[in-house]
C-alpha positions as CSV (number, residue, x, y, z in Angstrom):
1,X,-3.3,23.8,-6.4
2,X,-0.2,23.0,-4.5
3,X,0.8,25.5,-1.8
4,X,3.8,28.0,-2.7
5,X,7.1,27.0,-1.2
6,X,7.2,29.9,1.3
7,X,3.6,29.0,2.3
8,X,4.7,25.5,2.8
9,X,7.8,26.3,5.0
10,X,5.6,28.4,7.2
11,X,2.9,25.8,7.8
12,X,5.6,23.2,8.5
13,X,7.1,25.5,11.1
14,X,3.7,26.1,12.5
15,X,3.2,22.3,12.6
16,X,6.5,21.8,14.3
17,X,5.5,24.1,17.1
18,X,2.2,22.7,17.7
19,X,3.4,19.1,17.6
20,X,6.1,20.0,20.1
21,X,3.7,21.3,22.6
22,X,1.6,18.2,21.9
23,X,4.7,15.9,22.8
24,X,5.7,17.9,25.8
25,X,2.0,18.6,27.0
26,X,3.3,21.8,28.6
27,X,6.1,24.1,27.6
28,X,7.2,27.9,27.4
29,X,8.1,29.9,24.6
30,X,11.6,29.8,25.3
31,X,11.6,25.9,25.5
32,X,10.0,25.7,22.0
33,X,12.8,28.2,20.6
34,X,15.4,26.1,22.2
35,X,14.2,22.7,21.4
36,X,13.2,23.5,17.5
37,X,16.3,25.7,17.3
38,X,13.9,28.6,15.8
39,X,14.3,32.3,16.4
40,X,12.7,33.2,19.7
41,X,10.9,36.4,18.2
42,X,9.3,34.0,15.4
43,X,8.1,31.6,17.9
44,X,6.5,34.5,19.9
45,X,4.7,35.6,16.7
46,X,3.4,32.2,16.0
47,X,2.3,31.5,19.6
48,X,0.5,34.8,19.7
49,X,-1.3,33.7,16.5
50,X,-2.4,30.4,18.0
51,X,-3.5,32.1,21.1
52,X,-5.9,34.3,19.2
53,X,-7.1,31.1,17.1
54,X,-7.9,29.3,20.3
55,X,-5.2,26.6,19.4
56,X,-3.1,27.3,22.6
57,X,-3.9,28.6,26.1
58,X,-1.5,30.1,28.6
59,X,-1.4,28.6,32.3
60,X,-0.1,30.2,35.4
61,X,3.5,30.6,35.6
62,X,5.3,28.3,38.0
63,X,8.3,30.0,40.0
64,X,11.0,27.5,40.3
65,X,13.9,29.9,40.3
66,X,14.8,33.5,40.8
67,X,13.8,35.9,38.0
68,X,10.6,36.1,35.7
69,X,8.8,32.8,35.7
70,X,8.0,31.4,32.3
71,X,4.5,31.2,31.2
72,X,3.6,27.5,30.3
73,X,1.6,27.0,27.0
74,X,-0.8,24.1,26.5
75,X,-3.0,23.0,23.7
76,X,-6.7,24.1,24.1
77,X,-8.5,21.0,24.9
78,X,-11.8,22.5,23.9
79,X,-10.6,23.3,20.4
80,X,-11.6,20.1,19.1
81,X,-11.4,16.3,19.4
82,X,-9.9,13.2,17.5
83,X,-11.2,9.8,17.3
84,X,-9.0,6.7,17.2
85,X,-10.2,3.2,16.6
86,X,-8.2,0.0,16.7
87,X,-9.5,-3.5,15.9
88,X,-8.2,-6.9,15.3
89,X,-9.8,-10.5,15.1
90,X,-10.9,-10.8,18.9
91,X,-12.0,-7.1,19.7
92,X,-12.4,-3.5,18.8
93,X,-11.4,-0.5,20.9
94,X,-12.2,3.3,20.4
95,X,-11.0,6.5,22.2
96,X,-12.3,10.1,21.8
97,X,-9.3,12.3,22.7
98,X,-9.5,16.2,23.3
99,X,-7.2,18.6,21.3
100,X,-4.4,18.1,24.0
101,X,-4.6,14.1,23.7
102,X,-6.5,13.4,26.7
103,X,-9.0,10.7,26.8
104,X,-12.7,12.0,26.9
105,X,-14.3,8.6,26.3
106,X,-13.2,5.1,25.6
107,X,-14.9,1.8,24.9
108,X,-14.2,-1.9,24.1
109,X,-16.2,-4.5,22.4
110,X,-15.6,-8.1,21.6
111,X,-15.9,-9.5,17.9
112,X,-17.5,-12.7,18.2
113,X,-16.0,-15.8,16.5
114,X,-16.9,-16.4,13.1
115,X,-18.2,-13.0,12.5
116,X,-18.6,-12.1,8.7
117,X,-16.8,-9.3,7.0
118,X,-20.1,-7.3,7.0
119,X,-20.6,-8.1,10.8
120,X,-17.0,-6.7,11.7
121,X,-17.3,-3.5,9.5
122,X,-20.8,-2.8,11.0
123,X,-19.8,-3.3,14.6
124,X,-16.6,-1.0,14.3
125,X,-18.1,1.8,12.3
126,X,-21.2,1.7,15.0
127,X,-18.8,1.7,17.9
128,X,-16.9,4.9,16.3
129,X,-20.2,6.7,15.6
130,X,-21.3,6.0,19.2
131,X,-18.3,7.7,20.6
132,X,-18.5,10.5,18.1
133,X,-22.0,11.3,18.9
134,X,-21.0,12.0,22.4
135,X,-18.4,14.5,21.5
136,X,-19.1,17.9,23.0
137,X,-16.7,19.7,20.7
138,X,-15.9,19.6,16.9
139,X,-14.5,16.2,15.6
140,X,-11.6,17.0,13.6
141,X,-10.3,13.5,12.2
142,X,-11.0,9.9,12.6
143,X,-8.1,7.5,12.5
144,X,-8.5,3.6,12.1
145,X,-5.7,1.3,13.1
146,X,-6.4,-1.7,11.0
147,X,-5.0,-5.3,11.2
148,X,-3.3,-7.6,8.4
149,X,-1.6,-6.2,5.6
150,X,-2.7,-2.6,5.1
151,X,-2.5,-0.2,2.1
152,X,-2.6,3.0,4.1
153,X,-2.6,5.4,1.1
154,X,-5.7,3.6,-0.4
155,X,-7.3,3.2,3.0
156,X,-7.9,-0.6,2.7
157,X,-6.9,-3.9,4.2
158,X,-5.2,-6.0,1.5
159,X,-5.5,-9.3,3.5
160,X,-6.0,-10.3,7.2
161,X,-6.2,-14.1,7.6
162,X,-7.5,-14.0,11.1
163,X,-11.1,-12.6,9.9
164,X,-13.3,-14.3,7.4
165,X,-13.1,-12.9,3.9
166,X,-10.9,-10.0,4.9
167,X,-9.3,-9.2,1.3
168,X,-9.3,-5.8,-0.2
169,X,-11.4,-4.5,2.5
170,X,-12.3,-0.7,1.7
171,X,-12.0,0.6,5.4
172,X,-11.7,4.2,4.8
173,X,-14.7,4.1,2.4
174,X,-16.9,2.4,5.1
175,X,-16.0,5.1,7.6
176,X,-16.3,7.8,5.1
177,X,-19.9,6.9,4.4
178,X,-20.8,8.0,8.1
179,X,-18.4,10.7,9.2
180,X,-18.1,14.0,7.3
181,X,-14.5,14.6,8.5
182,X,-11.2,13.4,7.0
183,X,-10.5,9.6,7.6
184,X,-7.1,7.9,7.5
185,X,-6.0,4.2,8.0
186,X,-2.9,3.1,9.7
187,X,-1.3,-0.3,10.5
188,X,-2.5,-1.2,14.0
189,X,0.9,-2.0,15.3
190,X,2.4,1.1,14.1
191,X,-0.3,2.9,15.9
192,X,0.6,1.2,19.0
193,X,4.4,2.2,18.5
194,X,3.5,5.9,17.9
195,X,1.4,5.8,21.2
196,X,4.2,4.5,23.2
197,X,6.6,7.0,21.4
198,X,4.4,9.9,22.2
199,X,3.4,9.3,25.9
200,X,4.2,5.7,26.7
201,X,7.3,3.6,27.3
202,X,9.2,4.9,24.2
203,X,9.0,8.6,25.2
204,X,12.4,10.1,25.0
205,X,13.8,7.2,23.1
206,X,15.2,7.6,19.4
207,X,15.3,4.1,18.4
208,X,13.1,1.3,19.6
209,X,10.8,-1.5,18.6
210,X,7.2,-2.1,19.7
211,X,6.5,-5.8,19.6
212,X,2.8,-6.4,19.9
213,X,1.6,-9.9,20.4
214,X,-2.3,-10.2,20.6
215,X,-4.6,-11.9,17.9
216,X,-1.7,-11.6,15.6
217,X,2.1,-10.5,15.8
218,X,3.2,-7.1,14.4
219,X,6.1,-4.9,15.1
220,X,6.3,-1.0,15.3
221,X,9.8,0.3,14.2
222,X,11.0,4.0,15.6
223,X,14.2,5.2,13.9
224,X,15.5,8.7,15.0
225,X,12.3,9.3,16.8
226,X,10.0,8.7,13.7
227,X,7.9,5.7,12.7
228,X,9.6,3.7,9.8
229,X,7.0,2.4,7.3
230,X,9.2,0.9,4.6
231,X,8.4,0.4,1.0
232,X,4.4,0.8,0.4
233,X,4.2,1.3,4.2
234,X,4.6,-2.6,4.7
235,X,7.4,-2.6,7.3
236,X,6.7,-4.5,10.5
237,X,5.0,-7.6,9.5
238,X,6.8,-9.8,12.1
239,X,3.9,-12.3,12.1
240,X,4.8,-13.5,8.7
241,X,8.3,-14.4,9.6
242,X,8.9,-18.1,9.0
243,X,10.6,-20.5,11.3
244,X,11.4,-24.2,11.0
245,X,9.7,-26.6,13.4
246,X,9.5,-30.4,13.7
247,X,6.1,-29.9,11.8
248,X,7.9,-28.0,9.0
249,X,8.1,-24.3,8.2
250,X,5.3,-22.1,10.3
251,X,4.7,-18.5,10.5
252,X,5.5,-16.8,13.7
253,X,1.7,-15.7,14.0
254,X,0.8,-19.5,14.3
255,X,3.3,-20.1,17.1
256,X,2.9,-17.2,19.4
257,X,-0.1,-15.1,19.0
258,X,-3.2,-15.6,21.0
259,X,-5.2,-17.0,18.1
260,X,-2.5,-19.4,17.0
261,X,-1.6,-20.6,20.5
262,X,-5.4,-21.3,21.5
263,X,-5.9,-23.1,18.2
264,X,-2.9,-25.4,19.0
265,X,-4.0,-25.9,22.4
266,X,-7.4,-26.7,21.3
267,X,-6.1,-29.3,18.9
268,X,-3.9,-30.9,21.6
269,X,-6.4,-31.3,24.2
270,X,-8.4,-34.0,21.9
271,X,-5.2,-36.4,22.2
272,X,-4.3,-35.6,25.8
273,X,-5.7,-37.7,28.8
274,X,-8.6,-35.8,30.1
275,X,-8.9,-34.3,33.4
276,X,-11.7,-32.2,35.0
277,X,-9.8,-28.8,34.2
278,X,-9.0,-29.8,30.7
279,X,-12.4,-31.1,30.1
280,X,-13.8,-27.6,31.1
281,X,-11.4,-26.3,28.4
282,X,-12.7,-28.5,25.7
283,X,-16.4,-27.6,26.7
284,X,-15.7,-23.9,26.0
285,X,-15.2,-24.7,22.1
286,X,-14.7,-21.6,20.1
287,X,-15.1,-19.5,23.3
288,X,-11.8,-20.9,24.7
289,X,-9.3,-18.1,25.5
290,X,-5.7,-17.5,26.4
291,X,-6.8,-16.5,30.0
292,X,-8.4,-20.1,30.2
293,X,-5.4,-21.9,29.3
294,X,-3.1,-19.8,31.7
295,X,-5.5,-20.4,34.5
296,X,-5.5,-24.2,34.1
297,X,-1.7,-24.2,33.6
298,X,-1.0,-22.3,36.7
299,X,-3.4,-24.5,38.7
300,X,-0.8,-27.4,38.2
301,X,-1.4,-28.9,34.9
302,X,2.2,-30.0,33.8
303,X,1.6,-30.4,30.0
304,X,-0.1,-26.9,29.8
305,X,2.6,-25.6,32.0
306,X,5.3,-26.8,29.4
307,X,3.4,-25.1,26.4
308,X,3.4,-21.9,28.2
309,X,7.1,-21.9,28.8
310,X,7.8,-23.0,25.2
311,X,5.5,-20.1,24.1
312,X,7.7,-17.8,26.2
313,X,10.9,-19.5,24.7
314,X,9.5,-18.7,21.2
315,X,8.9,-15.2,22.0
316,X,12.4,-14.7,23.6
317,X,13.9,-16.1,20.3
318,X,11.8,-13.5,18.4
319,X,13.0,-10.7,20.6
320,X,16.5,-11.8,20.5
321,X,16.6,-12.1,16.7
322,X,15.0,-8.4,16.6
323,X,17.4,-7.1,19.0
324,X,20.3,-8.5,17.1
325,X,19.0,-7.3,13.7
326,X,18.0,-3.6,14.8
327,X,20.3,-2.9,17.8
328,X,17.4,-0.8,19.4
329,X,17.5,0.9,22.6
330,X,14.7,-1.1,23.9
331,X,12.0,-3.3,22.9
332,X,8.6,-2.3,24.1
333,X,6.3,-5.2,24.9
334,X,2.4,-5.0,24.3
335,X,-0.4,-7.3,23.9
336,X,-2.2,-9.7,26.1
337,X,0.0,-12.8,25.2
338,X,3.1,-10.8,26.9
339,X,1.3,-9.9,30.0
340,X,-1.1,-12.7,30.7
341,X,1.3,-14.8,32.6
342,X,4.6,-14.5,34.6
343,X,5.7,-18.0,33.4
344,X,5.7,-16.8,29.8
345,X,7.5,-13.5,30.5
346,X,10.0,-15.2,32.7
347,X,10.8,-17.8,29.9
348,X,11.0,-14.9,27.3
349,X,13.4,-13.0,29.4
350,X,15.5,-15.9,29.9
351,X,15.7,-16.9,26.3
352,X,16.2,-13.3,25.2
353,X,19.3,-12.9,27.5
354,X,20.7,-16.2,26.1
355,X,20.5,-15.5,22.4
356,X,21.0,-11.6,22.2
357,X,24.5,-10.7,21.5
358,X,26.5,-9.7,24.7
359,X,27.5,-6.3,23.5
360,X,23.8,-5.5,22.9
361,X,22.7,-6.6,26.3
362,X,24.5,-3.8,27.9
363,X,22.1,-1.4,26.3
364,X,19.0,-3.1,24.8
365,X,16.3,-4.4,27.1
366,X,12.7,-5.5,27.2
367,X,10.2,-3.0,28.8
368,X,6.4,-3.4,29.1
369,X,4.3,-0.8,27.3
370,X,2.5,1.7,29.8
371,X,-0.6,2.5,27.7
372,X,-2.3,-0.8,28.0
373,X,-4.9,-2.4,25.6
374,X,-6.0,1.1,24.2
375,X,-2.5,2.0,23.0
376,X,-3.4,1.5,19.4
377,X,-6.6,3.5,19.5
378,X,-4.7,6.2,21.4
379,X,-1.9,6.2,18.9
380,X,-4.0,6.5,15.9
381,X,-6.0,9.3,17.7
382,X,-2.8,11.2,18.2
383,X,-1.7,10.5,14.8
384,X,-4.6,12.4,13.8
385,X,-3.3,15.5,15.3
386,X,0.0,15.2,13.5
387,X,-2.0,14.8,10.2
388,X,-4.0,18.0,10.8
389,X,-0.8,19.9,11.6
390,X,2.1,18.0,9.6
391,X,5.7,18.8,10.3
392,X,7.1,17.9,7.1
393,X,6.9,20.2,4.0
394,X,6.6,17.3,1.7
395,X,3.2,16.3,3.5
396,X,1.3,19.2,2.1
397,X,1.4,17.9,-1.1
398,X,-0.3,14.7,-0.2
399,X,-3.1,15.7,2.2
400,X,-5.6,13.0,3.3
401,X,-8.8,13.0,1.4
402,X,-12.0,13.7,3.3
């Protein structure tokens, strides 16, 4: 049975109040009524209900001006917890957050090169289960930030080219076999964008892009303060943009992702004159990493230095194209490729300023994400809160299956 219209409206109002407290982390009844444009008496009634249920707690008032000091409200961290897991070709990260969104535990593991589909699924489910078993309060929901082309409604990965045999992977089904709480699956870069929107570099911005360059390339799009998902929730597949090169059409992922760039350098090393440092890179084989390449390039290897500069140029052109297309307030940069070398970043900034429209350069700029490598895991955990307490009335007819 679907909820009646009146019940739906009331539930959505309650969801908006709780989500506003989650976003603000601490606020008063007066602040809630003003920010949500809701009758103060109604807000007070709901807040009292939340206090009785243990969803909210009151803190000591802080006197900042004459008169009665407002009583700050916060979410009760003991009420429950949310688990978020983010994985890609190179690694998986998981966080356990309390009801107020603060991190209780977190863990990162590497995914070995050449791992099979079964290996990857076993590793990520085990990682999530390990954190959940250490929770000291009820687990309310598990969110999985998945890579590649994701069917969020079905909870599966349609295709992910950077892991073996990752087609039609029933991710939610794998987790549902282990957890007895609701599970949802979200695109991993949208999860990163949501994290930065809530408590990172995008906080306070209404329109921004989150460009993530790590194993692959993805784009999170925030419009009017909300995640934009597009038709069938497929928006943001920036890695599948095609560019023309001397070798012919190539995907952006192959040009600028950590996986693509390392593969390109590995192939080039075989044709370049061997030096001691380059020989060390060759000997690493499948274990060669972006960090290894950066270290040799910055030690004085001219050819690798030029390749890093070219990588930054490609990233700058990508960012300029996105700025000219979306006209955002900012582009938040996340992922190890964008943070591993000042050489890459300087080349990117220079190219971005060269090709972005002058009118847009007055307002749009590049900024670093502030949540670090766990942004996707945090984002998908925090999304769990919004799914338990939806703000939109339409959501109540499409609740997440357990």
